[in-house]
Biopython code that builds the backbone (N, CA, C, O; Angstrom):
import numpy as np
from Bio.PDB.StructureBuilder import StructureBuilder

atoms = [
    (1, "MET", "N", (-15.632, 2.982, -18.994)),
    (1, "MET", "CA", (-16.070, 3.151, -20.363)),
    (1, "MET", "C", (-15.003, 2.584, -21.292)),
    (1, "MET", "O", (-13.805, 2.772, -21.082)),
    (2, "ARG", "N", (-15.455, 1.908, -22.290)),
    (2, "ARG", "CA", (-14.557, 1.307, -23.270)),
    (2, "ARG", "C", (-14.605, 2.100, -24.566)),
    (2, "ARG", "O", (-15.687, 2.371, -25.085)),
    (3, "GLU", "N", (-13.448, 2.473, -25.092)),
    (3, "GLU", "CA", (-13.351, 3.208, -26.350)),
    (3, "GLU", "C", (-12.955, 2.235, -27.460)),
    (3, "GLU", "O", (-12.047, 1.420, -27.298)),
    (4, "ARG", "N", (-13.663, 2.339, -28.598)),
    (4, "ARG", "CA", (-13.390, 1.470, -29.746)),
    (4, "ARG", "C", (-13.348, 2.328, -31.012)),
    (4, "ARG", "O", (-13.887, 3.434, -31.040)),
    (5, "HIS", "N", (-12.696, 1.801, -32.068)),
    (5, "HIS", "CA", (-12.509, 2.529, -33.322)),
    (5, "HIS", "C", (-13.073, 1.712, -34.478)),
    (5, "HIS", "O", (-12.986, 0.484, -34.488)),
    (6, "PHE", "N", (-13.653, 2.415, -35.454)),
    (6, "PHE", "CA", (-14.312, 1.750, -36.572)),
    (6, "PHE", "C", (-14.022, 2.477, -37.873)),
    (6, "PHE", "O", (-13.688, 3.662, -37.887)),
    (7, "LEU", "N", (-14.159, 1.736, -38.967)),
    (7, "LEU", "CA", (-13.918, 2.290, -40.286)),
    (7, "LEU", "C", (-15.136, 3.031, -40.825)),
    (7, "LEU", "O", (-14.983, 4.052, -41.496)),
    (8, "SER", "N", (-16.337, 2.542, -40.548)),
    (8, "SER", "CA", (-17.527, 3.087, -41.185)),
    (8, "SER", "C", (-18.760, 2.823, -40.320)),
    (8, "SER", "O", (-18.665, 2.310, -39.206)),
    (9, "TYR", "N", (-19.918, 3.191, -40.870)),
    (9, "TYR", "CA", (-21.200, 2.878, -40.238)),
    (9, "TYR", "C", (-22.194, 2.500, -41.327)),
    (9, "TYR", "O", (-21.948, 2.726, -42.512)),
    (10, "ARG", "N", (-23.318, 1.924, -40.915)),
    (10, "ARG", "CA", (-24.359, 1.567, -41.879)),
    (10, "ARG", "C", (-25.697, 2.062, -41.360)),
    (10, "ARG", "O", (-25.874, 2.271, -40.160)),
    (11, "GLY", "N", (-26.629, 2.246, -42.272)),
    (11, "GLY", "CA", (-27.977, 2.660, -41.914)),
    (11, "GLY", "C", (-28.092, 4.150, -41.688)),
    (11, "GLY", "O", (-27.114, 4.892, -41.771)),
    (12, "VAL", "N", (-29.320, 4.571, -41.399)),
    (12, "VAL", "CA", (-29.594, 5.990, -41.176)),
    (12, "VAL", "C", (-30.244, 6.252, -39.825)),
    (12, "VAL", "O", (-30.418, 7.405, -39.432)),
    (13, "GLN", "N", (-30.605, 5.189, -39.113)),
    (13, "GLN", "CA", (-31.240, 5.365, -37.819)),
    (13, "GLN", "C", (-30.201, 5.609, -36.731)),
    (13, "GLN", "O", (-29.035, 5.235, -36.859)),
    (14, "LEU", "N", (-30.654, 6.241, -35.668)),
    (14, "LEU", "CA", (-29.798, 6.479, -34.514)),
    (14, "LEU", "C", (-30.039, 5.411, -33.465)),
    (14, "LEU", "O", (-31.171, 4.944, -33.334)),
    (15, "PRO", "N", (-29.047, 5.011, -32.725)),
    (15, "PRO", "CA", (-27.656, 5.438, -32.832)),
    (15, "PRO", "C", (-27.008, 4.861, -34.080)),
    (15, "PRO", "O", (-27.484, 3.870, -34.636)),
    (16, "LEU", "N", (-25.919, 5.485, -34.518)),
    (16, "LEU", "CA", (-25.192, 4.970, -35.667)),
    (16, "LEU", "C", (-24.754, 3.532, -35.405)),
    (16, "LEU", "O", (-24.358, 3.193, -34.290)),
    (17, "GLN", "N", (-24.824, 2.698, -36.422)),
    (17, "GLN", "CA", (-24.395, 1.297, -36.335)),
    (17, "GLN", "C", (-22.987, 1.203, -36.930)),
    (17, "GLN", "O", (-22.824, 1.112, -38.146)),
    (18, "LEU", "N", (-21.988, 1.224, -36.072)),
    (18, "LEU", "CA", (-20.603, 1.217, -36.519)),
    (18, "LEU", "C", (-20.188, -0.179, -36.964)),
    (18, "LEU", "O", (-20.666, -1.179, -36.429)),
    (19, "MET", "N", (-19.285, -0.239, -37.957)),
    (19, "MET", "CA", (-18.849, -1.524, -38.487)),
    (19, "MET", "C", (-17.374, -1.482, -38.852)),
    (19, "MET", "O", (-16.783, -0.411, -38.985)),
    (20, "GLN", "N", (-16.797, -2.645, -39.011)),
    (20, "GLN", "CA", (-15.392, -2.846, -39.336)),
    (20, "GLN", "C", (-14.490, -2.231, -38.269)),
    (20, "GLN", "O", (-13.870, -1.189, -38.483)),
    (21, "GLU", "N", (-14.430, -2.896, -37.119)),
    (21, "GLU", "CA", (-13.626, -2.397, -36.011)),
    (21, "GLU", "C", (-12.143, -2.379, -36.380)),
    (21, "GLU", "O", (-11.636, -3.287, -37.039)),
    (22, "LEU", "N", (-11.468, -1.327, -35.940)),
    (22, "LEU", "CA", (-10.036, -1.138, -36.179)),
    (22, "LEU", "C", (-9.285, -1.202, -34.855)),
    (22, "LEU", "O", (-9.794, -0.762, -33.825)),
    (23, "ASP", "N", (-8.078, -1.750, -34.885)),
    (23, "ASP", "CA", (-7.241, -1.646, -33.699)),
    (23, "ASP", "C", (-6.457, -0.332, -33.780)),
    (23, "ASP", "O", (-6.485, 0.340, -34.811)),
    (24, "VAL", "N", (-5.777, 0.026, -32.728)),
    (24, "VAL", "CA", (-5.070, 1.305, -32.672)),
    (24, "VAL", "C", (-4.028, 1.399, -33.787)),
    (24, "VAL", "O", (-3.842, 2.469, -34.367)),
    (25, "ASP", "N", (-3.351, 0.298, -34.091)),
    (25, "ASP", "CA", (-2.370, 0.317, -35.178)),
    (25, "ASP", "C", (-3.021, 0.619, -36.525)),
    (25, "ASP", "O", (-2.402, 1.237, -37.391)),
    (26, "GLY", "N", (-4.259, 0.188, -36.701)),
    (26, "GLY", "CA", (-4.976, 0.430, -37.949)),
    (26, "GLY", "C", (-5.326, 1.891, -38.178)),
    (26, "GLY", "O", (-5.629, 2.278, -39.306)),
    (27, "LEU", "N", (-5.293, 2.703, -37.143)),
    (27, "LEU", "CA", (-5.615, 4.121, -37.281)),
    (27, "LEU", "C", (-4.493, 4.906, -37.956)),
    (27, "LEU", "O", (-4.746, 5.955, -38.549)),
    (28, "ARG", "N", (-3.270, 4.418, -37.875)),
    (28, "ARG", "CA", (-2.132, 5.157, -38.423)),
    (28, "ARG", "C", (-2.231, 5.349, -39.924)),
    (28, "ARG", "O", (-1.649, 6.290, -40.463)),
    (29, "HIS", "N", (-2.956, 4.478, -40.610)),
    (29, "HIS", "CA", (-3.029, 4.537, -42.068)),
    (29, "HIS", "C", (-4.398, 5.017, -42.552)),
    (29, "HIS", "O", (-4.749, 4.806, -43.712)),
    (30, "ARG", "N", (-5.154, 5.645, -41.695)),
    (30, "ARG", "CA", (-6.511, 6.106, -42.033)),
    (30, "ARG", "C", (-6.589, 7.620, -41.968)),
    (30, "ARG", "O", (-6.023, 8.249, -41.073)),
    (31, "ASN", "N", (-7.296, 8.195, -42.926)),
    (31, "ASN", "CA", (-7.597, 9.625, -42.882)),
    (31, "ASN", "C", (-8.886, 9.883, -42.116)),
    (31, "ASN", "O", (-9.028, 10.906, -41.445)),
    (32, "THR", "N", (-9.830, 8.941, -42.221)),
    (32, "THR", "CA", (-11.149, 9.082, -41.611)),
    (32, "THR", "C", (-11.485, 7.802, -40.865)),
    (32, "THR", "O", (-11.250, 6.700, -41.360)),
    (33, "TRP", "N", (-12.042, 7.962, -39.656)),
    (33, "TRP", "CA", (-12.506, 6.823, -38.866)),
    (33, "TRP", "C", (-13.489, 7.327, -37.820)),
    (33, "TRP", "O", (-13.679, 8.532, -37.655)),
    (34, "TYR", "N", (-14.104, 6.391, -37.123)),
    (34, "TYR", "CA", (-15.054, 6.699, -36.056)),
    (34, "TYR", "C", (-14.513, 6.135, -34.746)),
    (34, "TYR", "O", (-13.993, 5.020, -34.705)),
    (35, "THR", "N", (-14.640, 6.912, -33.689)),
    (35, "THR", "CA", (-14.272, 6.476, -32.348)),
    (35, "THR", "C", (-15.511, 6.584, -31.486)),
    (35, "THR", "O", (-16.245, 7.569, -31.573)),
    (36, "ALA", "N", (-15.752, 5.580, -30.652)),
    (36, "ALA", "CA", (-16.960, 5.568, -29.824)),
    (36, "ALA", "C", (-16.622, 5.127, -28.408)),
    (36, "ALA", "O", (-15.713, 4.328, -28.185)),
    (37, "GLY", "N", (-17.377, 5.667, -27.456)),
    (37, "GLY", "CA", (-17.298, 5.250, -26.065)),
    (37, "GLY", "C", (-18.573, 4.512, -25.693)),
    (37, "GLY", "O", (-19.674, 4.952, -26.023)),
    (38, "TYR", "N", (-18.417, 3.387, -25.004)),
    (38, "TYR", "CA", (-19.556, 2.524, -24.667)),
    (38, "TYR", "C", (-19.706, 2.375, -23.160)),
    (38, "TYR", "O", (-18.724, 2.411, -22.419)),
    (39, "ASP", "N", (-20.958, 2.206, -22.715)),
    (39, "ASP", "CA", (-21.209, 1.963, -21.297)),
    (39, "ASP", "C", (-21.082, 0.472, -20.988)),
    (39, "ASP", "O", (-20.713, -0.316, -21.858)),
    (40, "ALA", "N", (-21.385, 0.094, -19.763)),
    (40, "ALA", "CA", (-21.241, -1.299, -19.323)),
    (40, "ALA", "C", (-22.186, -2.246, -20.065)),
    (40, "ALA", "O", (-21.920, -3.446, -20.131)),
    (41, "GLN", "N", (-23.279, -1.732, -20.620)),
    (41, "GLN", "CA", (-24.218, -2.548, -21.398)),
    (41, "GLN", "C", (-23.880, -2.524, -22.897)),
    (41, "GLN", "O", (-24.675, -2.983, -23.717)),
    (42, "TYR", "N", (-22.708, -1.994, -23.251)),
    (42, "TYR", "CA", (-22.243, -1.882, -24.634)),
    (42, "TYR", "C", (-23.141, -1.001, -25.492)),
    (42, "TYR", "O", (-23.261, -1.219, -26.698)),
    (43, "ARG", "N", (-23.771, -0.006, -24.873)),
    (43, "ARG", "CA", (-24.535, 0.996, -25.617)),
    (43, "ARG", "C", (-23.604, 2.176, -25.880)),
    (43, "ARG", "O", (-22.845, 2.565, -24.992)),
    (44, "PRO", "N", (-23.647, 2.753, -27.082)),
    (44, "PRO", "CA", (-22.777, 3.900, -27.339)),
    (44, "PRO", "C", (-23.216, 5.117, -26.528)),
    (44, "PRO", "O", (-24.397, 5.461, -26.499)),
    (45, "LEU", "N", (-22.267, 5.754, -25.879)),
    (45, "LEU", "CA", (-22.515, 7.005, -25.156)),
    (45, "LEU", "C", (-22.159, 8.198, -26.026)),
    (45, "LEU", "O", (-22.787, 9.253, -25.931)),
    (46, "TRP", "N", (-21.161, 8.032, -26.866)),
    (46, "TRP", "CA", (-20.764, 9.069, -27.817)),
    (46, "TRP", "C", (-20.042, 8.422, -28.990)),
    (46, "TRP", "O", (-19.432, 7.361, -28.861)),
    (47, "ILE", "N", (-20.127, 9.086, -30.133)),
    (47, "ILE", "CA", (-19.432, 8.651, -31.340)),
    (47, "ILE", "C", (-18.857, 9.901, -31.991)),
    (47, "ILE", "O", (-19.542, 10.915, -32.121)),
    (48, "GLU", "N", (-17.600, 9.821, -32.396)),
    (48, "GLU", "CA", (-16.966, 10.924, -33.110)),
    (48, "GLU", "C", (-16.459, 10.428, -34.459)),
    (48, "GLU", "O", (-15.847, 9.364, -34.557)),
    (49, "GLN", "N", (-16.724, 11.216, -35.495)),
    (49, "GLN", "CA", (-16.077, 10.981, -36.773)),
    (49, "GLN", "C", (-14.811, 11.820, -36.767)),
    (49, "GLN", "O", (-14.858, 13.024, -36.515)),
    (50, "ARG", "N", (-13.691, 11.193, -37.041)),
    (50, "ARG", "CA", (-12.403, 11.892, -37.057)),
    (50, "ARG", "C", (-11.888, 11.944, -38.487)),
    (50, "ARG", "O", (-11.872, 10.936, -39.193)),
    (51, "VAL", "N", (-11.470, 13.124, -38.900)),
    (51, "VAL", "CA", (-10.876, 13.335, -40.213)),
    (51, "VAL", "C", (-9.508, 13.959, -39.982)),
    (51, "VAL", "O", (-9.407, 15.064, -39.449)),
    (52, "TYR", "N", (-8.465, 13.259, -40.379)),
    (52, "TYR", "CA", (-7.084, 13.676, -40.111)),
    (52, "TYR", "C", (-6.888, 13.986, -38.623)),
    (52, "TYR", "O", (-6.168, 14.917, -38.262)),
    (53, "GLY", "N", (-7.538, 13.193, -37.772)),
    (53, "GLY", "CA", (-7.386, 13.321, -36.329)),
    (53, "GLY", "C", (-8.270, 14.361, -35.670)),
    (53, "GLY", "O", (-8.367, 14.391, -34.443)),
    (54, "GLU", "N", (-8.919, 15.216, -36.452)),
    (54, "GLU", "CA", (-9.796, 16.252, -35.909)),
    (54, "GLU", "C", (-11.238, 15.758, -35.894)),
    (54, "GLU", "O", (-11.640, 14.989, -36.767)),
    (55, "VAL", "N", (-12.016, 16.195, -34.905)),
    (55, "VAL", "CA", (-13.424, 15.797, -34.806)),
    (55, "VAL", "C", (-14.234, 16.569, -35.843)),
    (55, "VAL", "O", (-14.289, 17.798, -35.809)),
    (56, "ALA", "N", (-14.865, 15.832, -36.771)),
    (56, "ALA", "CA", (-15.691, 16.430, -37.818)),
    (56, "ALA", "C", (-17.179, 16.312, -37.500)),
    (56, "ALA", "O", (-17.988, 17.063, -38.044)),
    (57, "LEU", "N", (-17.541, 15.386, -36.633)),
    (57, "LEU", "CA", (-18.934, 15.143, -36.273)),
    (57, "LEU", "C", (-18.937, 14.401, -34.948)),
    (57, "LEU", "O", (-18.101, 13.526, -34.722)),
    (58, "ARG", "N", (-19.880, 14.748, -34.066)),
    (58, "ARG", "CA", (-19.989, 14.052, -32.783)),
    (58, "ARG", "C", (-21.455, 13.811, -32.461)),
    (58, "ARG", "O", (-22.299, 14.693, -32.617)),
    (59, "HIS", "N", (-21.736, 12.590, -32.006)),
    (59, "HIS", "CA", (-23.059, 12.229, -31.492)),
    (59, "HIS", "C", (-22.882, 11.898, -30.015)),
    (59, "HIS", "O", (-21.964, 11.165, -29.645)),
    (60, "ASP", "N", (-23.758, 12.437, -29.172)),
    (60, "ASP", "CA", (-23.824, 12.061, -27.763)),
    (60, "ASP", "C", (-25.189, 11.442, -27.527)),
    (60, "ASP", "O", (-26.206, 11.997, -27.943)),
    (61, "TYR", "N", (-25.217, 10.291, -26.859)),
    (61, "TYR", "CA", (-26.459, 9.553, -26.635)),
    (61, "TYR", "C", (-26.751, 9.428, -25.150)),
    (61, "TYR", "O", (-25.856, 9.266, -24.320)),
    (62, "ARG", "N", (-28.047, 9.509, -24.849)),
    (62, "ARG", "CA", (-28.544, 9.251, -23.501)),
    (62, "ARG", "C", (-29.634, 8.199, -23.633)),
    (62, "ARG", "O", (-30.404, 8.210, -24.593)),
    (63, "TRP", "N", (-29.696, 7.285, -22.661)),
    (63, "TRP", "CA", (-30.575, 6.124, -22.754)),
    (63, "TRP", "C", (-31.608, 6.117, -21.636)),
    (63, "TRP", "O", (-31.324, 6.539, -20.516)),
    (64, "HIS", "N", (-32.836, 5.624, -21.952)),
    (64, "HIS", "CA", (-33.856, 5.374, -20.933)),
    (64, "HIS", "C", (-33.405, 4.180, -20.084)),
    (64, "HIS", "O", (-32.578, 3.381, -20.522)),
    (65, "ALA", "N", (-33.943, 4.065, -18.887)),
    (65, "ALA", "CA", (-33.603, 2.952, -17.990)),
    (65, "ALA", "C", (-33.939, 1.595, -18.609)),
    (65, "ALA", "O", (-33.293, 0.595, -18.295)),
    (66, "ASP", "N", (-34.948, 1.553, -19.487)),
    (66, "ASP", "CA", (-35.336, 0.285, -20.108)),
    (66, "ASP", "C", (-34.496, -0.066, -21.339)),
    (66, "ASP", "O", (-34.757, -1.074, -21.995)),
    (67, "GLY", "N", (-33.479, 0.765, -21.661)),
    (67, "GLY", "CA", (-32.578, 0.470, -22.770)),
    (67, "GLY", "C", (-32.897, 1.145, -24.082)),
    (67, "GLY", "O", (-32.143, 1.013, -25.046)),
    (68, "ARG", "N", (-34.014, 1.875, -24.136)),
    (68, "ARG", "CA", (-34.354, 2.603, -25.361)),
    (68, "ARG", "C", (-33.578, 3.917, -25.430)),
    (68, "ARG", "O", (-33.238, 4.504, -24.403)),
    (69, "LEU", "N", (-33.307, 4.365, -26.645)),
    (69, "LEU", "CA", (-32.622, 5.634, -26.831)),
    (69, "LEU", "C", (-33.523, 6.772, -26.375)),
    (69, "LEU", "O", (-34.678, 6.852, -26.793)),
    (70, "ALA", "N", (-33.008, 7.650, -25.524)),
    (70, "ALA", "CA", (-33.777, 8.777, -24.989)),
    (70, "ALA", "C", (-33.452, 10.078, -25.708)),
    (70, "ALA", "O", (-34.340, 10.889, -25.968)),
    (71, "GLU", "N", (-32.159, 10.277, -26.033)),
    (71, "GLU", "CA", (-31.756, 11.554, -26.620)),
    (71, "GLU", "C", (-30.491, 11.373, -27.444)),
    (71, "GLU", "O", (-29.613, 10.584, -27.097)),
    (72, "ALA", "N", (-30.414, 12.114, -28.536)),
    (72, "ALA", "CA", (-29.200, 12.177, -29.351)),
    (72, "ALA", "C", (-28.899, 13.644, -29.604)),
    (72, "ALA", "O", (-29.767, 14.404, -30.034)),
    (73, "VAL", "N", (-27.675, 14.028, -29.335)),
    (73, "VAL", "CA", (-27.208, 15.387, -29.619)),
    (73, "VAL", "C", (-26.157, 15.251, -30.710)),
    (73, "VAL", "O", (-25.132, 14.595, -30.523)),
    (74, "ILE", "N", (-26.423, 15.879, -31.854)),
    (74, "ILE", "CA", (-25.545, 15.774, -33.014)),
    (74, "ILE", "C", (-24.868, 17.125, -33.207)),
    (74, "ILE", "O", (-25.534, 18.149, -33.363)),
    (75, "GLN", "N", (-23.536, 17.114, -33.195)),
    (75, "GLN", "CA", (-22.770, 18.361, -33.270)),
    (75, "GLN", "C", (-21.773, 18.300, -34.420)),
    (75, "GLN", "O", (-21.068, 17.310, -34.614)),
    (76, "GLN", "N", (-21.740, 19.397, -35.174)),
    (76, "GLN", "CA", (-20.723, 19.591, -36.196)),
    (76, "GLN", "C", (-20.027, 20.907, -35.886)),
    (76, "GLN", "O", (-20.658, 21.836, -35.382)),
    (77, "PRO", "N", (-18.735, 21.000, -36.180)),
    (77, "PRO", "CA", (-18.028, 22.250, -35.892)),
    (77, "PRO", "C", (-18.725, 23.449, -36.546)),
    (77, "PRO", "O", (-19.197, 23.370, -37.680)),
    (78, "ASP", "N", (-18.777, 24.542, -35.816)),
    (78, "ASP", "CA", (-19.331, 25.811, -36.308)),
    (78, "ASP", "C", (-20.826, 25.765, -36.611)),
    (78, "ASP", "O", (-21.329, 26.632, -37.326)),
    (79, "GLU", "N", (-21.543, 24.778, -36.086)),
    (79, "GLU", "CA", (-22.988, 24.698, -36.260)),
    (79, "GLU", "C", (-23.646, 24.471, -34.904)),
    (79, "GLU", "O", (-23.036, 23.916, -33.990)),
    (80, "ASP", "N", (-24.896, 24.908, -34.786)),
    (80, "ASP", "CA", (-25.652, 24.654, -33.570)),
    (80, "ASP", "C", (-25.948, 23.157, -33.478)),
    (80, "ASP", "O", (-26.196, 22.517, -34.500)),
    (81, "PRO", "N", (-25.927, 22.592, -32.270)),
    (81, "PRO", "CA", (-26.239, 21.161, -32.134)),
    (81, "PRO", "C", (-27.693, 20.870, -32.487)),
    (81, "PRO", "O", (-28.580, 21.699, -32.284)),
    (82, "VAL", "N", (-27.910, 19.682, -33.017)),
    (82, "VAL", "CA", (-29.255, 19.181, -33.303)),
    (82, "VAL", "C", (-29.574, 18.192, -32.201)),
    (82, "VAL", "O", (-28.810, 17.260, -31.951)),
    (83, "ILE", "N", (-30.709, 18.398, -31.542)),
    (83, "ILE", "CA", (-31.105, 17.535, -30.425)),
    (83, "ILE", "C", (-32.378, 16.798, -30.803)),
    (83, "ILE", "O", (-33.367, 17.412, -31.206)),
    (84, "ARG", "N", (-32.347, 15.468, -30.669)),
    (84, "ARG", "CA", (-33.534, 14.643, -30.927)),
    (84, "ARG", "C", (-33.831, 13.884, -29.645)),
    (84, "ARG", "O", (-32.935, 13.336, -29.003)),
    (85, "ARG", "N", (-35.121, 13.862, -29.283)),
    (85, "ARG", "CA", (-35.546, 13.181, -28.046)),
    (85, "ARG", "C", (-36.653, 12.190, -28.360)),
    (85, "ARG", "O", (-37.477, 12.404, -29.250)),
    (86, "TRP", "N", (-36.648, 11.090, -27.598)),
    (86, "TRP", "CA", (-37.675, 10.062, -27.708)),
    (86, "TRP", "C", (-38.251, 9.798, -26.331)),
    (86, "TRP", "O", (-37.512, 9.692, -25.353)),
    (87, "ASP", "N", (-39.570, 9.692, -26.254)),
    (87, "ASP", "CA", (-40.237, 9.405, -24.974)),
    (87, "ASP", "C", (-40.193, 7.934, -24.665)),
    (87, "ASP", "O", (-40.704, 7.505, -23.630)),
]
sb = StructureBuilder()
sb.init_structure("model")
sb.init_model(0)
sb.init_chain("A")
sb.init_seg("    ")
for serial, (resi, resn, name, xyz) in enumerate(atoms, 1):
    if name == "N":
        sb.init_residue(resn, " ", resi, " ")
    sb.init_atom(name, np.array(xyz, "f"), 0.0, 1.0, " ", f" {name:<3s}", serial, name[0])
structure = sb.get_structure()
């Protein structure tokens, strides 16, 4: 799995569309950023929004064999996870 870092995202559909990739050195001067783990097909498996290094939001994704998004689990601290599924 490959981990990558980003400044922001665009759009409202899932999975989040991350943009403006940051290198590790670029994280030292950021209060907020997104970190994501990708599978071998470059599909996001999880995305975390980090604020001052702490996880403020996390998305976990599961994919159908044909490449379509199957499930998204959205978690925020101190809240029940929101689960969305697609057939």
